[in-house]
C-alpha positions in Angstrom: 14.7 -20.3 5.5 12.0 -18.6 3.3 9.7 -21.1 1.7 9.0 -19.5 -1.7 7.4 -22.7 -3.0 5.0 -22.6 0.0 4.2 -19.0 -0.7 3.6 -19.8 -4.4 1.3 -22.6 -3.5 -0.7 -20.3 -1.2 -1.1 -17.8 -4.1 -2.2 -20.6 -6.5 -4.8 -21.8 -4.0 -6.0 -18.3 -3.4 -6.3 -17.6 -7.2 -8.0 -21.0 -7.7 -10.5 -20.5 -4.8 -13.8 -19.8 -6.5 -15.1 -16.3 -5.9 -12.3 -15.2 -3.5 -10.6 -12.7 -5.8 -14.0 -11.3 -6.8 -15.1 -10.9 -3.2 -11.8 -9.3 -2.1 -11.8 -7.0 -5.1 -15.4 -5.9 -4.6 -14.8 -5.1 -0.9 -11.5 -3.2 -1.5 -12.7 -1.3 -4.6 -15.9 -0.3 -2.8 -13.8 1.1 0.1 -11.5 2.9 -2.4 -14.5 4.5 -4.1 -16.1 5.6 -0.8 -12.9 7.2 0.3 -12.5 9.1 -2.9 -16.1 10.2 -2.8 -15.8 11.4 0.8 -12.6 13.3 0.0 -14.3 15.1 -2.9 -17.6 15.8 -1.2 -16.1 17.0 2.1 -13.4 19.0 0.4 -10.7 17.3 2.3 -7.1 18.5 1.9 -5.4 15.1 1.7 -1.9 16.5 2.0 -3.0 18.6 5.0 -4.6 15.6 6.6 -1.5 13.5 6.1 0.8 16.2 7.5 -1.5 16.7 10.5 -1.8 13.0 11.4 1.8 12.3 10.8 2.8 15.3 12.9 0.7 14.4 15.9 1.8 10.8 15.9 5.4 11.8 15.6 5.1 14.2 18.5 3.4 11.6 20.7 5.9 8.9 19.9 8.7 11.4 20.5 7.6 11.8 24.1 8.9 8.8 26.0 6.9 9.8 29.1 3.5 10.0 27.4 2.4 6.4 28.2 3.2 7.0 31.9 1.3 10.3 31.8 -1.7 8.5 30.3 -1.4 5.8 32.9 -1.3 8.2 35.8 -4.5 10.0 34.6 -6.3 6.6 34.2 -5.3 5.7 37.8 -6.4 9.2 39.0 -9.8 8.4 37.5 -10.1 5.2 39.5 -8.8 2.8 36.8 -6.1 0.2 36.9 -3.1 0.1 34.5 -0.8 -2.7 33.6 2.2 -2.4 31.3 2.6 -5.7 29.4 6.0 -6.2 27.8 4.5 -8.9 25.5 1.3 -10.9 24.7 1.9 -13.5 27.3 1.9 -10.9 30.1 -1.2 -9.3 28.8 -3.0 -12.6 28.6 -1.9 -13.7 32.0 -3.3 -10.5 33.5 -6.7 -11.0 31.8 -6.8 -14.7 32.8 -6.1 -13.9 36.4 -8.6 -11.1 36.4 -11.3 -13.4 34.9 -10.5 -16.0 37.5 -10.8 -13.5 40.3 -14.1 -12.3 39.0 -15.4 -15.8 38.4 -15.8 -15.2 34.7 -15.4 -18.2 32.4 -16.8 -16.2 29.4 -15.7 -12.8 28.1 -17.3 -10.7 25.5 -15.0 -8.7 23.2 -15.3 -5.9 20.7 -13.0 -5.8 17.7 -9.4 -5.4 18.7 -6.6 -5.8 16.2 -4.1 -5.7 19.1 -5.7 -8.8 20.6 -5.4 -10.6 17.2 -1.7 -9.7 17.3 -1.2 -11.7 20.5 -3.6 -14.5 19.7 -5.7 -13.4 22.6 -8.8 -15.6 22.1 -7.1 -18.9 21.6 -4.6 -18.3 24.5 -7.5 -17.5 26.9 -9.5 -20.5 25.7 -6.4 -22.7 26.6 -6.7 -21.2 30.1 -10.4 -22.1 30.3 -11.9 -18.7 29.5 -14.1 -18.5 26.4 -13.9 -15.3 24.4 -17.0 -14.3 22.3 -16.4 -11.9 19.5 -19.3 -9.4 19.2 -18.3 -7.5 16.0 -20.2 -9.2 13.2 -17.2 -9.7 11.0 -15.0 -10.9 13.8 -17.7 -13.3 15.0 -18.0 -14.7 11.5 -14.3 -15.5 11.2 -14.3 -16.8 14.8 -17.1 -19.2 13.9 -15.2 -20.2 10.7 -12.1 -20.8 12.8 -10.2 -18.3 10.6 -8.3 -15.1 11.2 -9.6 -11.7 9.9 -8.7 -11.1 6.3 -8.7 -7.3 6.6 -8.1 -4.9 9.5 -11.5 -3.2 9.1 -13.5 -5.8 7.1 -12.6 -9.1 8.9 -14.9 -11.2 6.7 -14.5 -9.4 3.4 -13.8 -12.7 1.8 -17.2 -14.2 2.7 -20.4 -13.9 0.7 -23.9 -13.7 2.2 -24.3 -17.5 1.4 -20.9 -18.2 3.1 -22.0 -16.2 6.2 -25.4 -17.9 6.4 -23.7 -21.3 6.3 -21.1 -20.3 8.9 -23.7 -18.9 11.3 -26.0 -21.8 10.8 -23.2 -24.2 11.8 -22.1 -22.0 14.7 -25.6 -21.6 16.1 -26.7 -25.1 15.2 -29.8 -24.0 13.5 -30.6 -23.1 9.9 -30.2 -19.4 9.1 -31.5 -18.1 5.8 -29.2 -16.6 3.1 -30.6 -13.1 3.8 -28.6 -10.3 5.5 -31.5 -9.2 7.7 -32.2 -12.7 8.8 -28.6 -13.3 9.6 -28.4 -10.1 11.7 -31.6 -11.0 13.6 -30.2 -14.4 14.5 -26.8 -12.9 15.6 -28.5 -10.3 17.7 -30.6 -12.9 19.4 -27.4 -15.0 20.1 -25.3 -12.1 21.4 -27.8 -10.1 23.5 -27.8 -12.6 26.4 -24.0 -12.7 26.2 -23.7 -8.9 26.6 -26.1 -8.9 29.6 -24.6 -11.9 31.5 -20.9 -11.4 30.9 -18.9 -10.3 33.9 -15.9 -9.1 31.9 -15.9 -7.2 28.6 -12.7 -6.5 26.5 -12.2 -3.8 23.9 -9.3 -2.4 22.1 -8.6 1.3 21.9 -8.3 3.5 18.8 -6.7 6.3 20.9 -5.6 6.9 24.5 -5.8 10.6 25.5 -2.9 11.4 27.8 -4.3 14.7 29.1 -7.4 13.1 30.6 -6.7 9.3 30.7 -9.6 8.7 28.3 -9.8 5.7 25.9 -11.6 6.3 22.6 -12.9 3.4 20.5 -14.7 3.4 17.2 -17.3 0.9 16.0 -20.0 0.8 13.4 -22.3 -1.7 15.2 -22.6 -0.4 18.7 -21.2 -3.6 20.2 -18.3 -1.7 21.7 -20.6 0.2 23.9 -22.4 -2.9 25.1 -19.1 -4.7 25.8 -17.7 -1.8 27.7 -20.8 -0.8 29.6 -22.8 -3.9 30.5 -20.2 -6.1 32.3 -18.9 -5.1 35.7 -15.3 -5.2 34.4 -14.1 -3.4 31.3 -10.6 -4.3 30.1 -9.0 -2.1 27.4 -6.1 -3.6 25.5 -4.2 -0.8 23.8 -0.9 -0.6 22.0 1.5 1.9 23.4 1.7 3.7 20.1 -2.0 4.5 20.2 -1.6 7.1 23.0 -1.8 10.7 21.9 -1.4 14.0 23.7 -4.8 15.7 23.5 -8.5 15.4 22.7 -7.8 17.4 19.5 -5.2 14.8 18.5 -7.6 12.0 19.2 -10.3 13.7 17.1 -7.8 14.0 14.2 -7.1 10.2 14.4 -10.8 9.3 14.6 -11.7 11.4 11.6 -8.7 10.3 9.4 -9.3 6.6 10.2 -13.0 6.7 9.3 -12.5 8.6 6.1 -9.5 6.5 5.0 -11.1 3.2 5.9 -14.7 3.4 4.7 -15.3 7.0 3.5 -17.3 8.0 6.6 -16.8 11.4 8.2 -16.6 9.3 11.4 -17.7 5.8 12.4 -21.3 5.4 13.6 -20.3 5.0 17.2 -17.3 6.9 18.7 -17.2 6.1 22.4 -14.9 7.7 25.1 -14.2 6.2 28.5 -12.6 8.3 31.2 -13.9 6.7 34.4 -16.0 3.6 35.4 -19.4 5.0 36.2 -22.1 3.2 38.3 -24.7 1.3 36.4 -28.3 1.7 37.6 -27.0 3.5 40.7 -24.8 0.5 41.7 -21.1 1.2 41.4 -19.7 -1.5 43.7 -17.3 -3.9 41.9 -17.3 -2.0 38.6 -13.7 -1.8 37.4 -11.7 -0.4 34.4 -8.4 -2.1 33.6 -6.2 -0.7 30.9 -3.4 -2.9 29.5 -0.7 -0.9 27.7 1.1 -3.4 25.4 4.6 -3.1 24.1 5.2 -6.5 22.3 8.0 -5.2 20.1 6.9 -1.6 19.9 9.9 -0.3 21.8 12.2 -2.2 19.5 10.5 -0.7 16.4 10.6 2.8 17.9 14.4 2.6 18.3 15.0 1.3 14.8 15.1 4.1 12.2 14.2 1.7 9.4 10.8 0.8 11.0 9.8 3.5 13.6 7.4 5.0 11.1 5.3 1.9 11.3 4.1 3.0 14.7 2.3 5.9 13.0 -0.3 3.4 11.7 -3.9 4.3 12.8 -5.2 0.9 11.6 -7.6 2.3 8.9 -6.8 -0.4 6.3 -6.5 2.1 3.4 -3.2 0.4 2.3 -5.0 -2.9 1.9 -7.8 -1.3 0.0 -5.4 0.0 -2.7 -2.8 -2.8 -2.7 -3.2 -4.6 -6.0 -2.0 -8.1 -5.0 -3.7 -8.1 -1.6 -6.9 -7.2 -3.3 -7.0 -10.5 -5.2 -5.4 -13.0 -2.8 -6.6 -11.5 0.5 -5.0 -11.3 3.9 -4.7 -15.1 4.6 -2.1 -15.2 1.8 -0.9 -11.6 2.0 -0.3 -11.5 5.7 0.6 -13.4 8.8 -1.6 -12.2 11.6 -1.8 -8.6 10.5 -2.7 -8.5 6.8 -1.7 -6.1 4.0 1.2 -3.8 3.3 1.6 -2.3 6.8 1.6 -5.8 8.2 5.0 -6.5 6.6 7.2 -4.3 8.8 4.9 -5.1 11.8 5.2 -8.8 11.3 8.9 -8.6 10.8 9.3 -6.8 14.1 6.6 -8.4 16.2 6.4 -12.0 14.9 9.9 -12.5 13.3 11.4 -11.8 9.9 10.7 -15.2 8.4 7.0 -14.8 9.0 7.2 -11.7 6.8 8.4 -13.7 3.7 5.1 -12.9 2.0 6.7 -9.4 1.4 7.5 -10.9 -2.0 3.9 -10.2 -2.9 4.5 -6.5 -2.6 5.2 -5.3 -6.2 6.5 -1.9 -5.2 3.8 0.1 -6.8 4.0 2.7 -3.9 0.2 3.2 -3.8 0.0 2.2 -0.1 2.0 5.3 0.8 -0.3 7.5 -1.3 -3.4 6.1 0.4 -2.0 6.2 4.0 -3.5 9.1 6.1 -0.3 9.2 8.1 2.0 9.2 5.0 3.9 6.2 6.2 6.7 5.2 3.8 5.6 1.6 3.6 7.4 0.9 0.3 10.7 1.8 1.8 10.1 -0.2 5.0 9.0 -3.2 2.9 12.2 -2.9 0.9 14.1 -3.0 4.1 12.3 -6.2 5.2 13.1 -7.7 1.8 16.7 -6.7 2.3 16.8 -8.5 5.7 15.4 -11.6 4.0 17.9 -11.5 1.2 20.7 -11.1 3.8 19.4 -14.2 5.7 18.3 -16.4 2.9 20.0 -15.1 -0.3 18.3 -13.7 -3.4 16.1 -16.0 -5.4 17.6 -16.5 -8.9 14.7 -14.8 -10.8 14.8 -11.8 -8.5 18.6 -11.6 -8.9 18.1 -11.6 -12.7 15.6 -8.8 -12.7 17.4 -6.7 -10.0 20.3 -6.6 -12.5 18.1 -5.1 -15.3 20.5 -2.2 -15.9 23.4 -4.6 -16.6 21.2 -6.8 -18.7 20.0 -3.9 -20.7 23.5 -2.7 -21.4 24.5 -6.2 -22.6 21.4 -6.7 -24.7 21.8 -3.3 -26.3 25.4 -3.9 -27.1 24.5 -7.1 -28.9 21.3 -5.9 -30.6 19.7 -6.9 -32.9 21.1 -10.4 -32.3 19.9 -10.2 -28.7 16.3 -9.4 -29.9 16.3 -12.1 -32.5 17.6 -14.7 -30.1 14.7 -14.1 -27.7 11.9 -14.6 -30.3 11.8 -18.3 -30.9 9.6 -20.3 -28.5 12.4 -22.7 -27.7 14.6 -19.8 -26.5 11.7 -18.5 -24.3 11.2 -21.9 -22.7 14.9 -22.1 -22.0 14.9 -18.6 -20.6 12.0 -19.5 -18.3 13.8 -22.6 -17.0 17.2 -20.9 -16.7 16.2 -17.5 -15.3 12.5 -17.6 -14.4 11.3 -15.2 -17.1 7.8 -16.2 -18.1 7.6 -17.5 -21.7 4.2 -15.8 -22.2 5.4 -12.3 -21.5 6.2 -10.0 -24.4 9.7 -8.7 -23.7 11.0 -5.2 -24.7 13.3 -4.9 -27.7 16.7 -3.3 -27.3 18.4 -0.7 -29.5 22.0 -1.0 -30.6 22.2 2.8 -30.9 21.5 4.3 -27.5 20.0 7.7 -26.8 23.2 9.8 -26.4 24.5 8.4 -29.7 21.2 9.4 -31.4 21.4 12.9 -30.0 24.8 13.8 -31.5 24.4 16.7 -33.9 20.8 17.3 -32.9 19.6 20.8 -31.9 19.9 20.8 -28.1 18.0 24.1 -27.7 19.2 27.7 -27.3 18.6 28.1 -23.6 16.2 31.1 -23.9 13.7 29.4 -21.6 16.3 27.8 -19.3 18.4 24.7 -18.9 17.3 21.1 -18.5 18.8 17.7 -17.7 16.9 14.9 -19.3 16.9 11.7 -17.3 16.0 8.8 -19.7 16.1 5.8 -17.3 16.4 2.3 -18.9 13.4 2.5 -21.3 14.3 5.7 -23.1 18.0 4.9 -23.2 18.2 1.2 -24.1 14.7 0.1 -25.3 13.1 3.1 -26.9 15.7 5.9 -27.5 13.3 7.5 -30.0 11.2 8.4 -27.0 14.2 10.3 -25.6 14.9 12.0 -28.9 11.3 13.2 -29.0 11.4 14.4 -25.4 14.6 16.3 -26.1 13.1 17.8 -29.3 10.1 19.1 -27.4 12.3 20.6 -24.7 14.5 22.3 -27.3 11.5 23.6 -29.2 10.4 25.3 -26.0 13.7 27.1 -25.8 15.5 24.9 -23.2 19.1 24.0 -23.5 19.1 20.2 -22.9 21.9 18.0 -21.5 21.8 14.2 -21.2 24.8 13.5 -18.9 26.1 10.1 -18.1 23.7 8.8 -15.4 22.8 5.4 -13.9 19.2 4.1 -14.1 16.8 5.1 -11.3 17.4 2.0 -9.3 13.8 1.1 -8.5 14.2 -2.6 -9.2 16.8 -2.8 -6.4 14.1 -1.6 -4.0 11.5 -4.0 -5.5 13.8 -6.9 -4.8 15.2 -5.9 -1.5 18.6 -4.6 -2.6 18.3 -1.4 -0.6 22.1 -0.9 -0.2 22.6 -1.1 -4.0 19.7 1.3 -4.6 21.4 3.7 -2.2 24.6 3.5 -4.2 22.8 4.3 -7.4 21.0 7.2 -5.7 24.2 8.5 -4.4 25.8 8.4 -7.9 22.9 10.1 -9.6 22.4 12.8 -6.9 26.1 13.6 -7.0 25.9 13.9 -10.8 22.8 16.0 -10.8 23.5 18.3 -7.9 26.1 20.2 -9.8 23.7 20.7 -12.7 20.9 21.9 -10.4 23.3 24.4 -8.7 24.2 25.6 -12.1 20.5 26.4 -12.8 19.3 23.2 -14.5 16.0 21.5 -13.9 15.8 17.7 -14.1 13.0 16.1 -16.3 12.1 12.5 -17.0 9.5 10.8 -19.2 9.5 7.8 -16.9 7.2 8.2 -14.0 9.1 5.8 -11.8 12.4 7.7 -12.4 10.7 11.0 -11.5 9.2 9.4 -8.3 12.7 8.1 -7.3 14.3 11.5 -7.8 11.5 13.3 -5.9 10.8 10.8 -3.2 12.8 7.7 -2.7 16.3 9.3 -3.0 15.4 11.6 -0.1 15.4 8.4 2.1 18.1 6.5 0.4 20.7 9.4 0.6 19.3 12.0 2.9 20.9 15.4 2.8 21.1 18.7 1.1 22.0 17.2 -2.3 19.1 14.9 -2.6 16.7 17.6 -1.3 18.0 20.0 -3.9 17.7 17.5 -6.7 14.2 16.5 -5.5 13.0 20.1 -5.5 14.2 20.6 -9.1 13.0 17.3 -10.6 9.8 17.1 -12.7 7.6 14.6 -14.6 7.9 15.5 -18.3 4.4 16.5 -19.2 4.0 18.6 -16.0 7.2 20.5 -16.8 6.3 21.2 -20.5 2.6 22.0 -20.0 3.0 25.7 -19.3 4.8 26.2 -22.6 2.4 24.2 -24.8 0.9 27.3 -26.3 4.3 27.9 -28.1 4.0 24.5 -29.8 1.9 23.1 -32.7 0.7 19.6 -31.7 -0.5 17.2 -34.4 -2.0 13.7 -33.8 -0.1 11.1 -35.7 -3.0 8.7 -35.8 -5.5 10.9 -37.4 -8.1 13.3 -35.9 -10.7 12.2 -33.4 -9.1 8.8 -32.5 -10.3 7.6 -29.1 -7.5 6.7 -26.7 -7.7 4.7 -23.5 -5.3 6.3 -21.0 -3.8 4.4 -18.0 -2.2 6.3 -15.1 1.0 4.6 -14.0 1.2 4.0 -10.2 4.2 6.2 -9.5 2.6 9.1 -11.4 -0.4 9.0 -8.9 1.9 10.6 -6.4 3.1 13.2 -8.9 0.5 14.4 -11.5 -2.2 11.8 -11.5 -1.8 11.7 -15.3 -3.5 15.1 -15.8 -0.8 16.9 -17.9 -0.3 13.9 -20.2 -4.1 13.6 -20.8 -4.3 17.4 -21.6 -1.3 17.1 -23.9 -3.1 14.3 -25.9 -6.4 16.2 -26.0 -4.6 19.4 -27.2 -3.4 17.3 -30.2 -7.0 16.4 -31.0 -7.4 13.0 -29.4 -10.5 11.9 -27.5 -9.1 10.5 -24.3 -10.8 8.2 -21.8 -9.0 7.6 -18.5 -9.4 3.9 -17.9 -8.7 3.0 -14.3 -9.5 0.4 -11.6 -8.1 2.7 -8.9 -5.1 0.6 -8.3 -2.1 -0.9 -10.2 -2.3 -2.6 -13.6 -0.5 -5.5 -11.9 2.8 -5.4 -13.8 4.7 -3.9 -10.9 7.9 -3.1 -12.8 9.3 -6.5 -13.7 7.2 -8.5 -11.3 4.8 -9.5 -14.0 7.7 -10.8 -16.2 8.5 -13.5 -13.7 7.2 -17.0 -14.3 4.4 -18.6 -12.4 2.3 -17.7 -9.3 4.8 -15.2 -7.9 4.9 -13.3 -11.1 2.9 -13.5 -14.3 -0.1 -15.4 -12.9 -0.7 -13.0 -10.0 0.1 -10.0 -12.2 -2.5 -11.1 -14.7 -5.1 -11.8 -12.0 -4.6 -8.2 -10.8 -4.7 -6.9 -14.4 -7.8 -8.7 -15.5 -10.1 -6.0 -14.1 -8.2 -3.3 -16.0 -8.2 -5.5 -19.2 -12.0 -5.8 -19.0 -12.4 -2.0 -18.7 -10.2 -1.5 -21.8 -12.2 -4.1 -23.7 -15.4 -2.5 -22.7 -14.2 1.0 -23.6 -14.1 0.2 -27.3 -10.9 2.3 -27.6 -8.7 1.1 -30.4 -5.5 2.3 -28.9 -4.0 2.6 -25.4 -1.6 5.3 -24.1 0.4 5.3 -20.9 3.6 7.0 -19.7 5.1 3.8 -18.4 6.8 1.2 -20.6 6.0 -1.7 -18.3 2.3 -0.6 -18.0 2.2 -0.5 -21.8 3.5 -4.1 -21.9 0.9 -5.3 -19.4 -2.0 -3.6 -21.3 -0.8 -5.0 -24.6 -0.4 -8.5 -23.4 -3.7 -8.5 -21.5 -5.8 -6.9 -24.2 -4.0 -7.2 -27.5 -4.2 -3.4 -27.9 -1.3 -1.4 -29.1 -0.1 0.6 -26.0 2.3 3.5 -26.5 3.8 6.5 -24.8 1.9 9.8 -25.5 4.9 11.4 -27.1 4.8 8.8 -29.9 1.3 9.8 -30.7 2.0 13.5 -31.4 4.2 15.4 -33.8 5.5 18.6 -32.2 6.9 21.7 -33.8 7.4 25.3 -32.7 4.6 27.7 -33.8 
């Protein structure tokens, strides 16, 4: 049974731990910034990189004989290969090898695969001490913790923290100075490297054509661990094996750029055969352990097979808003961050993946991933499994039914709006449904969009035909937004239809109701396909709806219909931008007003806010794009939920953005997302509105 109270307590402790959120945010934001800088300076085609990495991984995983081909080449080169079905077999192999070689101490370079199987502790229980030689891994080992991040294991530690940990571990006082700490650690590790009989590394790639293992490090410890001891053991997941050197080079480059913004890591080492050291080759051995540990199961499950494309760069962690404030000890089991959710569910059991509730479905992990892994959809599937096993928590059930709630609240407006204003009503709503009393809730309109459009000029069709998709906000909460959108489209010469459609269904994915989301997608695709075949384009002012139409529906209801609808669906401002020269745009808040503009998460995959910003500037506004590089923290309706698993965590994420808005001195905020607008308003007190409400539009 999922322990939501335990998870909430962990979030509270993380948020209350002094400096933790600041350290995590500093580490992840620095990595985001370095990645963005590298992409710009190196002129990297991100889409091309994604397609290339995804393609080579899919081809490798599609060849069931590739691990055997790799193993055969390793053995031809004089190495030994062992296929371990699970962690226990891998650990038994290393323990027996250490015993045979008389080694009671091993030195180890960073290996995420070893963390997966609890390698260090299991060996220690067998009488073999394992010394981590990567600085971050050594710090967390001395602190008796697990890594908090795939690439930055000690991202949650300050220099003062590290000095204290190392002082305790070495049993001597170490100054709070990075250079002094490094000097002490080098002095501690150097004898270990030189005296160890066995060294253990992971493998970033195994090259099947030559039997080569490639590892990446930034400290050089990997070379010492692999070269100095007589025995080198490589622990590599079966999914890391690729076909060619060219494929390995792609993985190495993409991982470094995505992780830290480096063209490649400082040390890229390749091992094909065990060479003599100082002319003495006797007794020098290479052992490669190819680990399954649930990978075959994942590969055969279409819901999760994509997870095997992961190249362990940590980019999804660096951009994940909730991970970036609570860290991997809360947002994780053994593997941390977004990609850890499907991995944990498949390797360590579904109940160990219950922290998936901390995913707020912003979708940014997919955008950052160099292999274009659809983590949001896999996480939704994990949530669905948990719902099937444990039931849906009351508050999640309430918000997953937002379309029904909106229909009811609209039908009873303005009474429904009035009834939710008194504090007593909000307290009752919090107790009954888990809706946080502090959150400003949207108002509902009695007269919905289609009613308001009756008798309105729907365009002459001279420019083409358009279906406007309003989603919940422009239909139930703010139909005037829909009226303005239809008016702009009509003024551009489009014939506009607003057929009877369902909402986009995103909250179903957010709360693990994948099957319900698929039914909504099927309904909408069926309704829209006929229009598209009749020459209509589909346009939405809600970024999440546009994202669902163009992306998520392709997975939820794969086929010709969803592909056709996706190809003809557009975010509103991107669609109208080519025709803006035909329109007269007038700022409704006076000339020269400075706006702070926030880019909604789902628009980052579509237009990155550019067309909306240009629309506002064309109307005469000064626009500052105000961004942290990740989500505002609202996450659809996540930030409306009460307590640690909602409002508190949402605000902890949003605080950085709120500070930027306060420092910008902008007197008004603009964003295309209604829920982002609510988060900005509640966090800053600024009025936050959709760009269409800030501009009067007429035909020239």
